[in-house]
C-alpha positions, -999 to 999 in steps of 0.1 A, spaced: -370 -181 85 -381 -165 118 -407 -140 119 -394 -107 135 -406 -97 169 -421 -65 155 -441 -86 130 -453 -109 156 -464 -81 180 -480 -61 149 -500 -93 141 -513 -96 178 -518 -58 182 -540 -60 149 -559 -90 163 -567 -74 196 -577 -42 177 -604 -62 160 -617 -76 192 -619 -41 208 -640 -31 178 -665 -59 190 -660 -55 227 -645 -26 246 -636 -49 274 -603 -59 254 -591 -22 255 -565 -28 284 -550 -56 264 -549 -36 233 -531 -6 253 -505 -31 264 -500 -44 231 -496 -7 218 -469 -3 243 -452 -35 235 -452 -28 198 -436 7 203 -408 -10 224 -403 -37 198 -401 -11 170 -376 9 189 -354 -22 197 -352 -28 158 -346 7 150 -310 19 144 -319 57 147 -316 67 185 -341 94 179 -367 71 168 -357 47 198 -361 74 223 -396 86 208 -410 51 209 -397 43 244 -412 76 256 -446 69 241 -445 33 253 -439 47 289 -466 73 287 -491 46 277 -478 21 305 -481 49 330 -517 60 318 -528 24 321 -513 20 356 -530 53 367 -564 42 356 -559 8 375 -551 26 409 
């Protein structure tokens, strides 16, 4: 049995969160994983409203991350 994409991303997300608790230098990775988790959850959802919300939130996180890097 193959682990779902959401399950894998969620596990990585949780691991990175633990790293952030120890060292804030991991925050950019956490933010990226946050965005990827939302996208993965949207892809697995059958509800178009949930999909749109998750995609919107993921884009907001990505745009905020990019604006801080500029």
